N, C-alpha and C positions, 0 to 999 in steps of 0.2 A: 728783836721781837720774833722774827721769823725763825731764828735758830732755836729760841725757847719753845715755840710751838712745835717745831720739828722734834725736839727731844721729848716733849710731853706726849706727843702722838706716838712716838716710838716706844716709850715705856708703857703706855696704856695698851698699845697693840701687843706687846710682849706679854703683859699680864692676861689679856683676853685669850691669847693663843695658848698659854699654859693652862688656864682654866678650861678651855675647850678640850685640850688633850686629857686633862684629869677627869672631866665629866664624860668623855668618850670611854675612858677606862672604867668609869663608874657604871656605864651601861653594859659593857661586855664582861668585865671582871668585877662584878658588883660585890662579891663576897670579900675580895681583897680590899677594895676601896672602903667598904663599910667597916671593916675591922681596923684599918689605919685611921679612919676619921671618927672612930668610936660610935658608929651608927648615925652620924649626922648627915652623911651623903648617901642616901639610899638610891636604889636603881630608878625609882620613879622620879625622885628629885633630880637626879643626874640627867634623866631624859628631858625633863622640863627645862632645866638650865641650858643644856646642850642645844635644844631646839630653838630657844629664844636668843642664844648668844650669837647666832649667825648675823643678826641685824647689827649688833655692836661691832662685830668683826668687820663687816663690809664698810660701815661708816668710818671706823678707825683706819682701815686699810686705804680708803680713798683719801682721807685726811693726811695720812702719812705720805702717800704718793704725791699729793698736791704740794706739800711743803718740802719734799725731798728730791723729787725728780723735776727735770726741766721739760717734761713732755707736755705739761699743762700751760707752759709759757706760749706755745703756739696757738692754743685755743683762745687766749685773751686778746690776741691781735685781731 
């Protein structure tokens, strides 16, 4: 069960990081991102997603660290 949660958190974290990078490019290089997404990811939408994605990134990172690292084993004791 713990291994499955570790894999799920790793894959979700990877997806969020990739989305975070794409939306960051959508803010700085908005003409390029708008053209490859056919206008779906505009500069303002990229900024909104990028600003709110930090919460999911922190939660998933902590979840990934909890299930992957032994650093939290000392806190339980």
